VOPAGU-2260 file (C-alpha; in pm, 1 decimal, decimal comma):
REM VOPAGU-2260
SITE   aa  ch    i         X         Y         Z
SITE  UNK   A    0   -3136,9   11561,4   14493,5
SITE  UNK   A    1   -2977,8   11879,3   14596,2
SITE  UNK   A    2   -2641,1   12018,8   14659,2
SITE  UNK   A    3   -2328,5   11890,2   14486,8
SITE  UNK   A    4   -2203,7   12220,7   14356,3
SITE  UNK   A    5   -2043,0   12434,7   14625,6
SITE  UNK   A    6   -2059,0   12741,7   14410,3
SITE  UNK   A    7   -2432,1   12701,1   14365,4
SITE  UNK   A    8   -2468,3   12692,6   14742,3
SITE  UNK   A    9   -2268,8   13010,9   14774,1
SITE  UNK   A   10   -2493,4   13187,0   14526,1
SITE  UNK   A   11   -2805,0   13061,3   14702,4
SITE  UNK   A   12   -2692,3   13205,3   15032,2
SITE  UNK   A   13   -2717,8   12868,1   15203,7
SITE  UNK   A   14   -2385,0   12931,7   15373,4
SITE  UNK   A   15   -2581,4   13165,9   15600,4
SITE  UNK   A   16   -2808,4   12875,5   15686,3
SITE  UNK   A   17   -2635,2   12542,6   15641,7
SITE  UNK   A   18   -2454,3   12495,1   15969,5
SITE  UNK   A   19   -2755,6   12616,4   16167,0
SITE  UNK   A   20   -3019,9   12397,4   15999,3
SITE  UNK   A   21   -3075,6   12194,3   16315,0
SITE  UNK   A   22   -3156,7   12504,8   16514,8
SITE  UNK   A   23   -3446,7   12578,2   16280,6
SITE  UNK   A   24   -3617,5   12246,5   16355,3
SITE  UNK   A   25   -3930,2   12254,4   16572,7
SITE  UNK   A   26   -3914,6   12116,9   16925,7
SITE  UNK   A   27   -4256,3   11955,6   16879,0
SITE  UNK   A   28   -4455,0   11852,1   16571,9
SITE  UNK   A   29   -4803,6   11718,8   16506,0
SITE  UNK   A   30   -4665,2   11372,0   16583,5
SITE  UNK   A   31   -4634,3   11480,4   16947,8
SITE  UNK   A   32   -4992,8   11604,0   16977,7
SITE  UNK   A   33   -5344,1   11459,2   16997,7
SITE  UNK   A   34   -5639,0   11586,1   16795,0
SITE  UNK   A   35   -6016,2   11555,9   16800,9
SITE  UNK   A   36   -6180,1   11631,3   16467,7
SITE  UNK   A   37   -6503,8   11478,2   16345,4
SITE  UNK   A   38   -6498,0   11604,4   15987,7
SITE  UNK   A   39   -6385,7   11440,8   15663,5
SITE  UNK   A   40   -6038,7   11519,0   15526,9
SITE  UNK   A   41   -5896,3   11460,7   15180,0
SITE  UNK   A   42   -5520,3   11465,2   15125,9
SITE  UNK   A   43   -5419,9   11523,8   14763,9
SITE  UNK   A   44   -5085,5   11362,4   14689,1
SITE  UNK   A   45   -4897,3   11072,6   14851,3
SITE  UNK   A   46   -4551,4   11225,8   14852,2
SITE  UNK   A   47   -4355,7   11290,4   15171,5
SITE  UNK   A   48   -4578,2   11580,1   15283,5
SITE  UNK   A   49   -4903,9   11398,7   15213,2
SITE  UNK   A   50   -4789,1   11079,3   15384,3
SITE  UNK   A   51   -4673,8   11273,7   15689,9
SITE  UNK   A   52   -5014,4   11440,7   15718,7
SITE  UNK   A   53   -5190,7   11108,8   15664,4
SITE  UNK   A   54   -5000,0   10948,7   15951,7
SITE  UNK   A   55   -5128,8   11217,5   16188,2
SITE  UNK   A   56   -5485,1   11160,3   16067,7
SITE  UNK   A   57   -5446,1   10784,4   16103,1
SITE  UNK   A   58   -5303,4   10799,5   16453,5
SITE  UNK   A   59   -5586,6   11025,2   16568,5
SITE  UNK   A   60   -5865,4   10812,6   16412,9
SITE  UNK   A   61   -5979,1   11093,5   16184,5
SITE  UNK   A   62   -6174,3   11001,2   15871,8
SITE  UNK   A   63   -5966,6   11065,6   15558,4
SITE  UNK   A   64   -5855,7   10942,4   15219,0
SITE  UNK   A   65   -5545,2   11015,9   15012,8
SITE  UNK   A   66   -5584,6   11071,2   14639,0
SITE  UNK   A   67   -5264,3   10992,9   14448,5
SITE  UNK   A   68   -5218,7   11059,3   14076,1
SITE  UNK   A   69   -4967,1   10780,8   14012,7
SITE  UNK   A   70   -4958,4   10408,9   14087,5
SITE  UNK   A   71   -4716,5   10447,6   14379,9
SITE  UNK   A   72   -4652,4   10653,3   14691,4
SITE  UNK   A   73   -4343,1   10858,7   14762,3
SITE  UNK   A   74   -4363,4   11127,9   14495,0
SITE  UNK   A   75   -4007,2   11223,7   14404,1
SITE  UNK   A   76   -3885,2   10966,9   14656,2
SITE  UNK   A   77   -3819,1   10645,8   14468,3
SITE  UNK   A   78   -3555,8   10375,9   14498,0
SITE  UNK   A   79   -3396,0   10099,1   14292,5
SITE  UNK   A   80   -3273,9    9786,2   14474,1
SITE  UNK   A   81   -3185,6    9585,5   14164,8
SITE  UNK   A   82   -2947,6    9805,4   13965,1
SITE  UNK   A   83   -2651,8    9775,8   14202,8
SITE  UNK   A   84   -2548,5    9582,3   14512,3
SITE  UNK   A   85   -2682,9    9863,6   14727,6
SITE  UNK   A   86   -3016,7   10049,5   14724,6
SITE  UNK   A   87   -3014,9   10369,3   14518,2
SITE  UNK   A   88   -3224,1   10681,2   14565,3
SITE  UNK   A   89   -3369,1   10772,1   14226,6
SITE  UNK   A   90   -3493,4   11103,7   14357,3
SITE  UNK   A   91   -3403,8   11283,0   14679,9
SITE  UNK   A   92   -3074,8   11148,8   14809,7
SITE  UNK   A   93   -2907,5   11385,2   15059,3
SITE  UNK   A   94   -3027,5   11446,4   15415,1
SITE  UNK   A   95   -2927,6   11816,3   15427,4
SITE  UNK   A   96   -2893,8   11819,7   15804,2
SITE  UNK   A   97   -2732,2   11646,7   16097,8
SITE  UNK   A   98   -2852,1   11291,7   16176,8
SITE  UNK   A   99   -3078,2   11412,4   16460,3
SITE  UNK   A  100   -3322,5   11546,8   16203,6
SITE  UNK   A  101   -3438,9   11186,5   16155,3
SITE  UNK   A  102   -3555,6   11180,0   16519,2
SITE  UNK   A  103   -3771,9   11487,5   16459,5
SITE  UNK   A  104   -3910,4   11358,1   16130,3
SITE  UNK   A  105   -3994,2   11011,7   16260,7
SITE  UNK   A  106   -4133,0   11135,7   16591,5
SITE  UNK   A  107   -3914,1   10877,3   16763,5
SITE  UNK   A  108   -3609,9   10999,4   16956,0
SITE  UNK   A  109   -3313,5   10771,6   16898,0
SITE  UNK   A  110   -3404,5   10663,8   16544,5
SITE  UNK   A  111   -3095,5   10839,5   16411,0
SITE  UNK   A  112   -2879,6   10603,4   16615,4
SITE  UNK   A  113   -3033,2   10296,4   16450,9
SITE  UNK   A  114   -2983,9   10406,6   16089,1
SITE  UNK   A  115   -2635,0   10383,9   15943,5
SITE  UNK   A  116   -2541,3   10707,0   15771,4
SITE  UNK   A  117   -2245,9   10823,0   15565,2
SITE  UNK   A  118   -2085,8   11157,6   15642,9
SITE  UNK   A  119   -2075,6   11311,9   15297,1
SITE  UNK   A  120   -1726,9   11450,8   15354,5
SITE  UNK   A  121   -1583,5   11457,0   15003,9
SITE  UNK   A  122   -1217,2   11380,1   14947,6
SITE  UNK   A  123   -1171,7   11412,8   14572,0
SITE  UNK   A  124   -1359,9   11689,9   14393,1
SITE  UNK   A  125   -1271,4   11829,0   14053,0
SITE  UNK   A  126   -1418,2   12083,5   13813,5
SITE  UNK   A  127   -1436,5   12047,5   13436,2
SITE  UNK   A  128   -1518,4   12344,8   13213,4
SITE  UNK   A  129   -1467,8   12165,5   12883,3
SITE  UNK   A  130   -1096,5   12241,1   12872,9
SITE  UNK   A  131    -947,3   12242,8   13220,4
SITE  UNK   A  132    -977,1   11966,2   13479,3
SITE  UNK   A  133    -891,6   12122,3   13814,8
SITE  UNK   A  134    -892,8   11987,2   14169,1
SITE  UNK   A  135   -1068,0   12147,3   14466,0
SITE  UNK   A  136    -835,8   12172,8   14764,2
SITE  UNK   A  137    -882,6   11940,0   15059,6
SITE  UNK   A  138    -862,6   12240,1   15290,2
SITE  UNK   A  139   -1171,7   12385,3   15124,5
SITE  UNK   A  140   -1356,4   12051,3   15140,3
SITE  UNK   A  141   -1277,3   12013,9   15510,6
SITE  UNK   A  142   -1396,2   12364,3   15589,5
SITE  UNK   A  143   -1704,9   12316,9   15378,1
SITE  UNK   A  144   -1807,6   11999,0   15559,6
SITE  UNK   A  145   -1742,1   12160,0   15897,9
SITE  UNK   A  146   -1973,4   12446,7   15811,0
SITE  UNK   A  147   -2228,1   12255,9   15603,7
SITE  UNK   A  148   -2233,1   11897,6   15738,9
SITE  UNK   A  149   -2410,0   11662,1   15501,5
SITE  UNK   A  150   -2510,9   11295,9   15525,9
SITE  UNK   A  151   -2649,2   11015,7   15311,5
SITE  UNK   A  152   -2803,8   10678,0   15392,2
SITE  UNK   A  153   -2553,9   10392,6   15378,3
SITE  UNK   A  154   -2767,1   10079,7   15342,1
SITE  UNK   A  155   -3109,5   10231,8   15294,0
SITE  UNK   A  156   -3277,0   10526,4   15120,4
SITE  UNK   A  157   -3498,5   10826,6   15182,7
SITE  UNK   A  158   -3776,9   10623,8   15020,9
SITE  UNK   A  159   -3740,6   10336,8   15269,5
SITE  UNK   A  160   -3734,3   10583,3   15561,0
SITE  UNK   A  161   -4059,6   10747,4   15452,5
SITE  UNK   A  162   -4209,0   10409,0   15371,1
SITE  UNK   A  163   -4134,1   10273,7   15719,0
SITE  UNK   A  164   -4236,4   10575,3   15922,9
SITE  UNK   A  165   -4525,3   10704,6   15713,1
SITE  UNK   A  166   -4648,7   10504,1   15415,1
SITE  UNK   A  167   -4681,7   10160,2   15572,9
SITE  UNK   A  168   -4937,2   10282,8   15824,7
SITE  UNK   A  169   -5160,4   10463,0   15575,5
SITE  UNK   A  170   -5127,0   10275,7   15246,4
SITE  UNK   A  171   -5474,6   10123,1   15279,6
SITE  UNK   A  172   -5624,0   10473,9   15269,4
SITE  UNK   A  173   -5450,6   10574,3   14945,1
SITE  UNK   A  174   -5646,5   10566,3   14619,7
SITE  UNK   A  175   -5388,0   10533,1   14343,9
SITE  UNK   A  176   -5414,3   10638,7   13977,6
SITE  UNK   A  177   -5655,4   10914,7   14077,3
SITE  UNK   A  178   -5518,6   11249,9   13954,5
SITE  UNK   A  179   -5719,4   11545,4   14081,5
SITE  UNK   A  180   -5840,2   11796,2   13822,9
SITE  UNK   A  181   -6064,6   12024,8   14028,3
SITE  UNK   A  182   -6097,6   12151,1   14385,4
SITE  UNK   A  183   -6427,5   12332,8   14442,9
SITE  UNK   A  184   -6441,7   12509,3   14779,0
SITE  UNK   A  185   -6725,3   12745,8   14687,7
SITE  UNK   A  186   -6982,2   12561,4   14898,8
SITE  UNK   A  187   -7006,2   12469,7   15262,5
SITE  UNK   A  188   -6753,7   12188,7   15221,8
SITE  UNK   A  189   -6509,0   12097,4   14946,5
SITE  UNK   A  190   -6568,9   11888,2   14636,3
SITE  UNK   A  191   -6267,8   11721,2   14476,6
SITE  UNK   A  192   -6302,4   11588,6   14121,6
SITE  UNK   A  193   -6061,0   11340,6   13966,3
SITE  UNK   A  194   -5964,5   11283,4   13605,1
SITE  UNK   A  195   -6205,0   10991,1   13589,1
SITE  UNK   A  196   -6493,3   11221,2   13682,6
SITE  UNK   A  197   -6535,3   11083,7   14033,5
SITE  UNK   A  198   -6633,1   11342,9   14293,6
SITE  UNK   A  199   -6522,2   11321,5   14655,8
SITE  UNK   A  200   -6656,6   11543,2   14933,5
SITE  UNK   A  201   -6482,4   11659,2   15247,6
SITE  UNK   A  202   -6494,7   11926,3   15512,6
SITE  UNK   A  203   -6129,7   12016,5   15457,4
SITE  UNK   A  204   -5863,7   11935,6   15198,4
SITE  UNK   A  205   -5485,7   11934,3   15212,6
SITE  UNK   A  206   -5314,0   11986,4   14874,7
SITE  UNK   A  207   -4960,6   11843,2   14868,3
SITE  UNK   A  208   -4888,7   11819,7   14494,9
SITE  UNK   A  209   -4559,6   11959,3   14364,2
SITE  UNK   A  210   -4528,3   12330,5   14296,7
SITE  UNK   A  211   -4467,8   12232,4   13935,6
SITE  UNK   A  212   -4821,8   12097,0   13912,6
SITE  UNK   A  213   -4962,2   12405,3   14086,1
SITE  UNK   A  214   -4772,4   12633,9   13848,4
SITE  UNK   A  215   -4905,3   12438,2   13548,3
SITE  UNK   A  216   -5272,1   12504,6   13629,0
SITE  UNK   A  217   -5359,3   12135,6   13588,9
SITE  UNK   A  218   -5577,7   12158,8   13898,7
SITE  UNK   A  219   -5870,9   12395,9   13861,9
SITE  UNK   A  220   -5962,4   12577,9   14182,5
SITE  UNK   A  221   -6315,5   12713,8   14226,9
SITE  UNK   A  222   -6312,2   13001,7   14308,5
SITE  UNK   A  223   -5982,9   13077,8   14132,4
SITE  UNK   A  224   -5669,2   13122,2   14335,2
SITE  UNK   A  225   -5608,8   13485,7   14421,1
SITE  UNK   A  226   -5360,6   13676,6   14208,0
SITE  UNK   A  227   -5126,8   13698,0   14506,6
SITE  UNK   A  228   -5133,0   13322,9   14564,2
SITE  UNK   A  229   -5088,5   13228,7   14198,9
SITE  UNK   A  230   -4807,0   13479,7   14168,3
SITE  UNK   A  231   -4642,5   13332,5   14478,4
SITE  UNK   A  232   -4644,5   12986,5   14321,2
SITE  UNK   A  233   -4522,4   13124,7   13989,0
SITE  UNK   A  234   -4227,2   13306,4   14144,7
SITE  UNK   A  235   -4088,1   12991,3   14308,3
SITE  UNK   A  236   -3803,3   12849,2   14104,5
SITE  UNK   A  237   -3869,1   12484,6   14022,3
SITE  UNK   A  238   -3623,3   12381,0   13756,2
SITE  UNK   A  239   -3642,3   12085,5   13519,1
SITE  UNK   A  240   -3383,5   11818,4   13573,1
SITE  UNK   A  241   -3264,4   11469,0   13497,8
SITE  UNK   A  242   -3078,6   11215,3   13707,6
SITE  UNK   A  243   -2882,5   10930,8   13547,6
SITE  UNK   A  244   -2695,7   10624,1   13667,4
SITE  UNK   A  245   -2422,4   10432,9   13479,5
SITE  UNK   A  246   -2247,5   10112,7   13585,6
SITE  UNK   A  247   -1876,3   10063,1   13518,1
SITE  UNK   A  248   -1629,8    9777,3   13571,6
SITE  UNK   A  249   -1374,5   10007,3   13736,0
SITE  UNK   A  250   -1385,7   10331,1   13934,7
SITE  UNK   A  251   -1190,6   10573,2   13716,1
SITE  UNK   A  252   -1359,5   10888,4   13848,1
SITE  UNK   A  253   -1328,0   11095,2   14169,7
SITE  UNK   A  254   -1601,4   11159,2   14425,7
SITE  UNK   A  255   -1745,5   11452,1   14228,7
SITE  UNK   A  256   -1681,5   11638,3   13904,6
SITE  UNK   A  257   -1858,2   11973,4   13896,8
SITE  UNK   A  258   -1941,3   12115,5   13555,4
SITE  UNK   A  259   -2020,9   12489,3   13545,6
SITE  UNK   A  260   -2354,5   12568,5   13377,1
SITE  UNK   A  261   -2550,5   12888,0   13314,0
SITE  UNK   A  262   -2844,8   12789,7   13533,7
SITE  UNK   A  263   -2907,6   12512,8   13781,8
SITE  UNK   A  264   -2625,8   12267,4   13834,7
SITE  UNK   A  265   -2446,7   11979,3   13670,3
SITE  UNK   A  266   -2224,2   11723,0   13837,6
SITE  UNK   A  267   -2097,4   11370,6   13794,4
SITE  UNK   A  268   -2071,6   11194,7   14129,4
SITE  UNK   A  269   -1990,9   10856,7   14279,3
SITE  UNK   A  270   -2324,3   10703,3   14377,4
SITE  UNK   A  271   -2143,2   10434,6   14579,3
SITE  UNK   A  272   -1941,4   10685,6   14782,0
SITE  UNK   A  273   -1836,9   10511,8   15108,8
SITE  UNK   A  274   -2110,4   10249,3   15075,8
SITE  UNK   A  275   -1862,1    9958,6   15088,5
SITE  UNK   A  276   -2014,5    9828,2   14765,1
SITE  UNK   A  277   -1854,3    9621,4   14491,3
SITE  UNK   A  278   -2048,9    9782,9   14208,5
SITE  UNK   A  279   -1919,0   10103,8   14054,7
SITE  UNK   A  280   -2203,6   10342,9   13974,2
SITE  UNK   A  281   -2150,6   10696,7   13850,3
SITE  UNK   A  282   -2436,8   10942,7   13867,9
SITE  UNK   A  283   -2506,6   11250,8   13660,5
SITE  UNK   A  284   -2735,9   11516,6   13800,3
SITE  UNK   A  285   -2834,1   11804,9   13572,9
SITE  UNK   A  286   -3091,2   12073,4   13647,1
SITE  UNK   A  287   -3197,2   12391,2   13475,8
SITE  UNK   A  288   -3175,3   12471,3   13105,4
SITE  UNK   A  289   -2867,2   12250,6   13061,2
SITE  UNK   A  290   -3078,8   11942,4   13117,1
SITE  UNK   A  291   -3233,0   11994,3   12772,3
SITE  UNK   A  292   -2897,8   11886,7   12625,3
SITE  UNK   A  293   -3007,0   11536,3   12718,9
SITE  UNK   A  294   -3385,0   11548,2   12741,6
SITE  UNK   A  295   -3419,9   11684,7   12387,6
SITE  UNK   A  296   -3236,7   11388,1   12236,6
SITE  UNK   A  297   -3446,2   11137,7   12044,0
SITE  UNK   A  298   -3366,6   10828,2   12248,7
SITE  UNK   A  299   -3208,8   10705,8   12569,6
SITE  UNK   A  300   -2938,5   10540,1   12360,4
SITE  UNK   A  301   -2835,4   10882,7   12231,4
SITE  UNK   A  302   -2836,4   11015,9   12586,3
SITE  UNK   A  303   -2601,2   10736,6   12695,0
SITE  UNK   A  304   -2371,0   10795,8   12397,3
SITE  UNK   A  305   -2360,4   11168,7   12474,0
SITE  UNK   A  306   -2274,1   11114,5   12840,3
SITE  UNK   A  307   -2006,9   10856,0   12761,7
SITE  UNK   A  308   -1851,1   11091,6   12508,0
SITE  UNK   A  309   -1833,9   11364,6   12773,6
SITE  UNK   A  310   -1674,1   11130,1   13022,3
SITE  UNK   A  311   -1428,0   10998,5   12763,0
SITE  UNK   A  312   -1312,8   11353,2   12700,3
SITE  UNK   A  313   -1250,4   11407,9   13069,8
SITE  UNK   A  314   -1099,4   11066,5   13142,2
SITE  UNK   A  315    -919,9   10978,8   12816,5
SITE  UNK   A  316   -1160,1   10710,1   12698,0
SITE  UNK   A  317   -1195,8   10532,9   13033,1
SITE  UNK   A  318   -1574,9   10559,6   13031,2
SITE  UNK   A  319   -1633,6   10364,9   12711,3
SITE  UNK   A  320   -1361,8   10115,4   12804,4
SITE  UNK   A  321   -1524,9   10036,7   13140,2
SITE  UNK   A  322   -1895,8   10082,9   13063,1
SITE  UNK   A  323   -2099,1    9769,3   13140,7
SITE  UNK   A  324   -2399,0    9866,3   12929,8
SITE  UNK   A  325   -2629,3    9924,8   13225,8
SITE  UNK   A  326   -2793,4   10259,0   13294,4
SITE  UNK   A  327   -3104,4   10421,1   13436,1
SITE  UNK   A  328   -3247,5   10763,1   13355,2
SITE  UNK   A  329   -3500,4   10954,7   13566,3
SITE  UNK   A  330   -3636,3   11265,2   13394,7
SITE  UNK   A  331   -3808,7   11441,2   13683,9
SITE  UNK   A  332   -3877,1   11754,9   13484,4
SITE  UNK   A  333   -4103,3   11574,3   13238,2
SITE  UNK   A  334   -4299,6   11356,7   13476,9
SITE  UNK   A  335   -4655,1   11494,0   13448,4
SITE  UNK   A  336   -4721,7   11485,1   13822,7
SITE  UNK   A  337   -4383,5   11631,0   13918,9
SITE  UNK   A  338   -4275,8   11874,3   13645,7
SITE  UNK   A  339   -3950,9   11967,9   13815,2
SITE  UNK   A  340   -3683,7   11878,7   14067,3
SITE  UNK   A  341   -3678,6   12070,2   14396,4
SITE  UNK   A  342   -3710,8   12412,9   14550,6
SITE  UNK   A  343   -3466,7   12598,5   14773,2
SITE  UNK   A  344   -3653,1   12695,4   15088,1
SITE  UNK   A  345   -3385,7   12941,3   15197,4
SITE  UNK   A  346   -3456,1   13148,2   14887,2
SITE  UNK   A  347   -3827,8   13194,7   14953,0
SITE  UNK   A  348   -3910,5   13520,2   15127,9
SITE  UNK   A  349   -4119,2   13520,9   15444,3
SITE  UNK   A  350   -4388,5   13722,5   15266,9
SITE  UNK   A  351   -4410,4   13470,4   14982,8
SITE  UNK   A  352   -4412,4   13185,5   15233,1
SITE  UNK   A  353   -4704,4   13342,9   15419,4
SITE  UNK   A  354   -4902,2   13376,5   15096,4
SITE  UNK   A  355   -4824,0   13018,7   14995,1
SITE  UNK   A  356   -4950,5   12888,8   15328,8
SITE  UNK   A  357   -5267,7   13095,1   15347,8
SITE  UNK   A  358   -5563,9   12851,2   15338,0
SITE  UNK   A  359   -5853,6   12900,3   15098,5
SITE  UNK   A  360   -6166,7   12998,4   15292,7
SITE  UNK   A  361   -6038,2   12801,5   15590,6
SITE  UNK   A  362   -6105,9   12478,6   15400,2
SITE  UNK   A  363   -5819,2   12413,5   15157,0
SITE  UNK   A  364   -5465,1   12399,0   15294,9
SITE  UNK   A  365   -5129,7   12350,7   15122,7
SITE  UNK   A  366   -4815,5   12152,9   15207,8
SITE  UNK   A  367   -4493,8   12055,1   15033,5
SITE  UNK   A  368   -4130,6   12158,3   15041,9
SITE  UNK   A  369   -4231,6   12499,6   14906,3
SITE  UNK   A  370   -4455,4   12552,5   15211,7
SITE  UNK   A  371   -4200,8   12463,8   15479,1
SITE  UNK   A  372   -4198,3   12743,5   15738,1
SITE  UNK   A  373   -3873,7   12607,7   15885,0
SITE  UNK   A  374   -3706,1   12653,6   15545,5
SITE  UNK   A  375   -3524,6   12323,2   15548,9
SITE  UNK   A  376   -3416,5   12160,8   15224,4
SITE  UNK   A  377   -3551,7   11855,0   15044,7
SITE  UNK   A  378   -3730,8   11576,4   15229,5
SITE  UNK   A  379   -3709,7   11728,8   15579,7
SITE  UNK   A  380   -3884,3   12039,7   15451,3
SITE  UNK   A  381   -4155,3   11834,5   15281,6
SITE  UNK   A  382   -4229,0   11624,5   15588,9
SITE  UNK   A  383   -4227,2   11920,8   15824,9
SITE  UNK   A  384   -4463,7   12111,8   15598,9
SITE  UNK   A  385   -4707,4   11820,6   15599,0
SITE  UNK   A  386   -4700,5   11803,5   15978,1
SITE  UNK   A  387   -4734,8   12179,6   16013,8
SITE  UNK   A  388   -5022,9   12203,3   15765,3
SITE  UNK   A  389   -5224,6   11917,4   15909,9
SITE  UNK   A  390   -5184,3   12071,9   16255,7
SITE  UNK   A  391   -5334,2   12398,3   16128,7
SITE  UNK   A  392   -5608,0   12220,3   15938,4
SITE  UNK   A  393   -5720,8   12025,6   16246,0
SITE  UNK   A  394   -5715,9   12309,3   16498,1
SITE  UNK   A  395   -5837,4   12608,3   16295,0
SITE  UNK   A  396   -6210,8   12664,3   16285,9
């Protein structure tokens, strides 16, 4: 879900990182190793990190279960195959690396050559500040792509990638609709209690819930998390955000329209960019405090009216004239088991990262994009953190 606004990237300091992302990837992961562990493991959360860890446990015949709060796997990875004539990512959408990252994440060299990708080399980008509609030069866009190459899936999604390489092999071990409310590691093992009052016991536990949930305190840890660890979670920026999709009869908009905001980012963008689709779908991604402009409205109908009015102002009424009455809204900031959008790994200090990854009494480990020691962005960071954490969990005594 990250990364339309070039100026946001500049502020984040990702220009010091972007073109070298591939060099930060590990040569080997837990998918390349074998493990012998005769204890019981509980994975909390069936997002990308949890599914990655579960695959390692499954392939090494280790006893485990996955407790998932919702009725589906994938976490912030979701897709819609019915809204348009191409599959849409409702959550994470950009790859944030060169195609070879898919080989590392899948554990199968050559996978990147079998998946059709779109170089996200933008050709028409404008900015709108409420008064002036200005074009970004092609020279800048060319230089930006050369330094920060970006890709998207053409005929598939992040969700389908994670489903194929992780979820399908472990789905039978996932217990859905089982939100965890307590993790008690005060005894010899670990007791995990769910909202329904059911208690599960394990030798070790891997917590992969979003940092938003950890910041909220919805999971009670016994003993309490240390002040350092809680402060580390609290200092990680995890902004609210909403992602919307609107279908139009004609494409009257460019590839991207950036809208400057005080915090986070806001951009309209062509969801069907280079997908060779017939449907015209415009996306709106808003994070930070500006998202409340939409999320505080009383109904989705008002949200749609507000967005169309904005677009009409930019495009002289073209939005209302071409709107087909079909939309979808994903409010990631208000989902109870998400409570935010994404983190920026490059912004997390090494000290904070060390604190975030410190296990509790050698029994409770943590994974998720916020825990990624390779400081990738989005899904790659989540998967790598799951593989890294399960490796530590299985080999540390």
